[in-house]
N, C-alpha and C positions, 0 to 999 in steps of 0.2 A: 737730712732733704729726701725725697721719696725719689728713686727713681722709674723710669716710664715703668718697667715690668711687674715692681712693686705696685705700683699704683693699679694699675690692671687687676693684680689678686686681692687688693682691697674692695676695690666696687664692684667686681664677682661676687664678693662674698654678702651670701644672707644673715642677719644679725634679726634673730626673732624679736619683738620686743612685745612684751604681757601688757594690755592696757586694762582698766578696770572699768567697767560701763555701772553705771546707780540708775536704776530706774524705779519712780515711784506706779507700784502696782497697787490692785484691788483682791490680794491674797492676803488674808486674813487669819488662817489656822491652820494646824498640823493636816486638816483634812486638805485643805484647798491644797499645800504642800505636796501633799502625796496624789494629789490629781496631778498637777504639772510635772511631777518629777524624771516620768520616762521622756517627754519630750524635752525637756531643759537637757536631762544626760545625753540624749540623740545628738541634739543641736546642738548640745556647747561643751559638753562630758560630765563625767563625776567628778563631783571635787571640783567645781569653778565655778559654781556657784551657789548663791544662800538665799535668803528674804528672810529681812529682821521684821517678825510680824507685832515685834512692841515699837517700834518705830509708829506714827502717827501717819508717815508717808508710805509703811510698809513696803519699804527701799528692799531692791533687786541687785543686788552686789554679783558683777559677773567678770570673771577675769579671762581674757583672747587675747590671743595673737594676731587673729584675720576676720574676726565678725565687729560690725557695727549695730550702734542701736535700734536702727530700722529691722535688721536680723534678730536680736534678740526680744522687738516686740514682737515680729510676726511671732516668734515660737512660743509668746507668751499667749497671744491671741488663738493659735492654732491649740492650744489647752485648754483654751476656752474664760480666759482672763482677761484683763487689760491692762499696759502699761505705756506710760510716758515720760520723756526726758524728765527729768527733775529742772525744777525752776527755782 
């Protein structure tokens, strides 16, 4: 059983939760990836995203603790491409 003081300690502790966001994009090839890399690295972080260009939906996978789908979509659009939530 938790004491009152141990409950406060547990409630004040933030535990980061890594989630994966997957979006359908129109990022088709290596040249496209090169174009979006600076923007996605700045927004998402280097090595926290990848695009599967062999998938017909050109799926962008993002690992993040604090971004949501709309944040990632805005970053892709800033780089000149489109992204949408997978259906």
